[in-house]
C-alpha positions as a printed Julia matrix, in Angstrom:
331×3 Matrix{Float64}:
 31.75  -10.69     2.83
 34.23   -7.83     2.9
 37.36   -8.2      0.79
 38.11   -4.6     -0.08
 37.59   -2.29     2.87
 38.12    1.46     2.66
 40.62    3.2      4.93
 37.78    5.05     6.68
 35.97    1.83     7.55
 35.47    1.11    11.23
 37.73   -1.93    10.94
 40.8     0.31    10.79
 39.88    1.97    14.07
 40.12   -1.23    16.12
 42.8    -0.87    18.81
 45.98   -2.88    19.13
 44.87   -4.48    22.42
 41.63   -5.73    20.9
 43.51   -7.18    17.9
 45.95   -9.02    20.19
 43.16  -10.37    22.37
 41.34  -11.65    19.26
 44.46  -13.4     17.89
 45.4   -15.01    21.21
 41.89  -16.22    21.94
 41.3   -17.56    18.43
 44.63  -19.37    17.99
 45.55  -19.97    21.68
 48.72  -17.93    21.34
 50.3   -15.32    23.59
 51.42  -12.51    21.29
 52.33   -9.29    23.07
 52.85   -7.2     19.91
 51.07   -7.21    16.57
 54.36   -7.12    14.68
 55.24  -10.54    16.16
 52.91  -11.96    13.48
 55.0   -10.5     10.65
 56.16  -13.95     9.51
 52.75  -14.63     7.94
 52.15  -17.9      9.79
 49.52  -16.34    12.05
 47.68  -14.93     9.04
 47.63  -18.35     7.4
 46.11  -19.99    10.49
 43.54  -17.22    10.85
 42.42  -17.96     7.29
 42.39  -21.66     8.18
 40.12  -20.85    11.12
 37.8   -18.86     8.84
 37.83  -21.55     6.12
 38.71  -24.89     7.78
 40.82  -27.14     5.58
 41.45  -24.46     2.95
 45.02  -23.71     4.08
 47.72  -26.39     3.68
 49.05  -26.04     7.21
 51.96  -28.42     6.53
 53.45  -25.69     4.29
 53.21  -22.99     6.99
 56.35  -22.26     8.99
 55.8   -20.81    12.48
 59.55  -20.81    13.05
 60.31  -18.5     10.09
 63.12  -16.1     10.91
 64.61  -15.0      7.58
 62.77  -12.96     4.97
 62.93  -15.87     2.53
 61.08  -18.15     4.96
 58.51  -15.44     5.67
 57.88  -14.92     1.96
 57.07  -18.62     1.62
 54.32  -18.21     4.23
 52.89  -15.25     2.35
 52.93  -17.28    -0.86
 50.71  -19.83     0.87
 48.44  -17.0      2.02
 48.29  -15.55    -1.49
 47.31  -18.94    -2.93
 44.45  -19.11    -0.45
 43.36  -15.6     -1.45
 43.37  -16.64    -5.1
 41.27  -19.74    -4.39
 38.74  -17.65    -2.48
 38.88  -14.86    -5.11
 39.97  -12.31    -2.52
 41.41   -9.23    -4.23
 43.14   -7.8     -1.16
 46.72   -6.79    -1.97
 49.35   -8.17     0.41
 52.28   -5.76     0.86
 54.79   -8.48     1.7
 57.87   -6.25     1.55
 56.44   -4.0      4.26
 55.0    -6.72     6.47
 58.18   -8.79     6.73
 60.06   -5.71     7.97
 58.04   -5.92    11.18
 56.82   -2.33    11.05
 54.02   -1.89    13.63
 51.68    0.27    11.54
 51.71   -1.91     8.42
 51.19   -5.1     10.42
 48.42   -3.48    12.48
 46.52   -2.33     9.38
 46.73   -5.74     7.72
 45.68   -7.5     10.92
 42.74   -5.09    11.26
 41.66   -6.14     7.79
 42.07   -9.81     8.74
 39.83   -9.36    11.78
 37.19   -7.6      9.72
 37.24  -10.36     7.12
 37.16  -13.23     9.61
 34.32  -11.6     11.55
 32.27  -11.27     8.36
 32.9   -14.92     7.4
 32.39  -16.43    10.83
 29.28  -14.51    11.78
 27.6   -17.87    12.44
 30.2   -18.83    15.06
 32.19  -21.42    13.11
 35.41  -20.28    14.8
 34.33  -21.76    18.14
 34.48  -25.3     16.71
 38.02  -24.8     15.41
 40.92  -26.56    17.16
 43.99  -24.35    16.6
 46.4   -26.55    18.57
 45.66  -29.65    16.52
 45.88  -27.79    13.21
 49.13  -26.09    14.21
 50.87  -29.39    14.98
 51.12  -30.11    11.23
 53.11  -26.94    10.68
 56.85  -26.48    11.06
 57.51  -24.94    14.44
 53.85  -25.25    15.38
 54.48  -27.31    18.51
 57.1   -24.85    19.75
 54.67  -21.97    19.24
 52.06  -23.86    21.23
 54.53  -24.51    24.07
 55.55  -20.85    24.19
 51.92  -19.85    24.4
 51.25  -22.29    27.23
 54.34  -21.18    29.17
 53.49  -17.5     28.87
 49.93  -18.14    29.97
 51.18  -20.08    32.98
 53.66  -17.35    33.87
 50.96  -14.72    33.61
 48.71  -16.73    35.92
 51.59  -17.13    38.4
 52.31  -13.43    38.26
 48.67  -12.7     38.97
 48.59  -15.12    41.91
 51.86  -13.84    43.47
 50.48  -10.48    44.67
 47.61  -12.25    46.41
 49.96  -14.55    48.33
 52.24  -11.63    49.17
 49.33   -9.56    50.47
 48.11  -12.38    52.73
 51.64  -12.88    54.05
 51.98   -9.18    54.79
 48.64   -9.21    56.55
 49.88  -11.9     58.94
 53.1   -10.03    59.63
 51.24   -6.81    60.4
 49.93   -8.33    63.62
 53.42   -9.4     64.72
 55.61   -6.45    63.8
 54.15   -3.18    62.49
 57.54   -1.54    62.02
 58.95   -4.3     59.83
 55.84   -4.37    57.72
 56.12   -0.61    57.11
 59.76   -0.95    56.08
 58.92   -3.87    53.83
 56.16   -1.88    52.11
 58.57    1.04    51.59
 61.15   -1.23    50.0
 58.58   -2.84    47.76
 57.25    0.55    46.64
 60.64    1.79    45.44
 61.31   -0.87    42.79
 57.71   -0.69    41.64
 58.08    3.03    40.92
 61.45    2.62    39.25
 61.08   -0.47    37.11
 58.07   -2.68    37.86
 54.63   -1.46    36.9
 55.96    1.54    34.96
 57.56   -0.62    32.24
 54.3    -1.63    30.47
 53.21    2.0     30.39
 56.48    3.03    28.77
 56.22    0.18    26.29
 52.76    1.3     25.29
 53.94    4.87    24.8
 56.9     3.7     22.73
 54.58    1.61    20.55
 52.25    4.56    20.01
 55.19    6.75    19.06
 56.39    4.14    16.58
 52.94    3.99    15.02
 52.81    7.77    14.67
 56.3     7.85    13.13
 55.36    5.12    10.66
 52.22    7.02     9.71
 54.19   10.21     9.12
 56.79    8.38     7.04
 54.03    6.83     4.96
 52.45   10.23     4.31
 55.85   11.75     3.5
 56.68    9.02     0.98
 53.26    9.43    -0.66
 53.63   13.16    -1.3
 57.29   12.84    -2.3
 56.28   10.3     -4.96
 53.7    12.75    -6.29
 56.27   15.54    -6.54
 58.7    13.2     -8.26
 56.06   12.32   -10.87
 55.46   16.01   -11.55
 59.21   16.59   -11.93
 59.53   13.75   -14.45
 56.6    15.13   -16.42
 58.17   18.62   -16.5
 61.39   17.15   -17.89
 59.63   15.81   -20.98
 61.17   17.31   -24.17
 57.74   18.18   -25.55
 56.85   20.61   -22.74
 60.19   21.31   -21.08
 60.58   24.78   -22.64
 57.07   26.03   -21.86
 56.75   29.01   -19.56
 54.21   27.24   -17.36
 56.59   24.33   -16.88
 59.35   26.76   -15.94
 57.1    28.32   -13.31
 56.32   24.88   -11.88
 60.04   24.04   -11.71
 60.69   27.33    -9.93
 58.29   26.3     -7.18
 59.59   22.7     -7.04
 63.24   23.67    -6.72
 62.78   26.52    -4.26
 64.97   25.98    -1.19
 63.2    28.49     1.07
 59.61   28.51     2.2
 59.0    31.99     0.82
 55.77   33.31    -0.65
 57.74   35.41    -3.17
 58.6    32.24    -5.1
 54.94   31.63    -5.88
 54.48   35.3     -6.8
 57.42   35.15    -9.21
 56.03   32.01   -10.82
 52.65   33.68   -11.27
 54.37   36.73   -12.79
 56.13   34.49   -15.33
 52.83   32.97   -16.43
 51.0    36.32   -16.61
 53.83   37.97   -18.61
 53.76   35.14   -21.11
 50.01   35.55   -21.47
 50.41   39.29   -22.22
 53.02   38.61   -24.88
 50.67   36.2    -26.6
 47.9    38.82   -26.57
 50.19   41.43   -28.17
 50.73   39.3    -31.24
 48.91   40.67   -34.34
 45.73   38.77   -35.02
 45.07   37.22   -38.38
 42.64   39.48   -40.38
 39.3    37.91   -40.94
 37.86   37.94   -44.43
 34.26   39.08   -44.56
 31.63   36.83   -46.03
 30.51   39.48   -48.55
 34.02   39.83   -49.97
 34.34   36.09   -50.2
 31.04   35.77   -52.03
 32.06   38.49   -54.53
 35.42   36.92   -55.22
 34.03   33.44   -55.8
 32.25   34.25   -59.17
 35.39   36.0    -60.41
 37.46   32.99   -59.59
 34.98   30.74   -61.37
 34.96   32.86   -64.54
 38.75   33.01   -64.62
 38.94   29.28   -64.24
 36.41   28.73   -67.04
 38.29   31.04   -69.44
 41.55   29.3    -68.7
 39.91   25.95   -69.16
 38.38   26.95   -72.54
 41.67   28.34   -73.77
 43.48   25.23   -72.76
 40.86   23.09   -74.51
 41.09   25.04   -77.76
 44.86   24.88   -77.81
 44.8    21.14   -77.52
 42.42   20.63   -80.47
 43.81   19.67   -83.89
 43.46   22.08   -86.86
 40.92   19.8    -88.57
 38.81   19.72   -85.41
 38.99   23.49   -85.12
 37.71   23.88   -88.72
 34.87   21.48   -88.08
 33.89   23.34   -84.96
 33.98   26.63   -86.82
 31.79   25.19   -89.6
 29.29   24.02   -87.02
 29.07   27.47   -85.61
 28.98   29.53   -88.83
 27.77   26.9    -91.33
 24.2    28.04   -91.34
 25.08   31.49   -92.6
 27.81   30.42   -95.11
 27.01   30.68   -98.85
 29.04   27.52   -99.48
 26.51   25.39   -97.61
 23.53   26.37   -99.86
 23.0    24.23  -102.96
């Protein structure tokens, strides 16, 4: 079961049309854009389809319009994630804005997760209409889906009836049929079939713009972190930090700025090398000085010890030293 999926996983390469077809077939809806599911209600029912009975559908609001109502749906979804121990992070603030790229990425993850859970085909026994009736606005969503499906079927049947009618008229009046075909071709080129193609191009452009904005915000945040670090009092006055600031605050895209920053760092390195090194003391000299230091310390210690002795103690010590050779000690 996939909960955390990398950005290079095949799930994130599933197209928008395939995602919409999967949502509409699973929940019997008629979404035309992925961002129409930004309220979070569709995500909740998809999790209910993957885990029947896990989602409290009476708390889901399919008629959510304000951000507050949408957030309540995402709270229900987050509770379900917590119960199932799913660690996927839900970027609610981005999803409720209805941005196409963010909603597409999250829905791609939802499809990948539901496919991994329902590999045994449990989704086919799920009744989305019955489960949606318990939700607020669920019946209206079902009616909209049924009406759009009926209108799409009628639109598909209309060209067939029109073609059969034109075929009958071709036998009666060839001139009128030619004029009628010319009139019908003009609106089709100006507004009819060309509109879906333009909508698809506009959607793709929005996705590319959202992707570029996301990348821009990512790198701007990195540069801002570097700037805050360079403003720390501990390293603010370092030459390397000054070189980094020179590059950060450069207004022109000029290679000389990088060269000047490198010159600052190299000049500082040369100045450090010119400083006089601390003379090293040889081991032989150290070994020769150590006995001298020890003897000086011993002499000082002996002198200090003698000075602290009392006169009587000094006499006794002197008698111990010279007593053997003194004539007063022989009886």
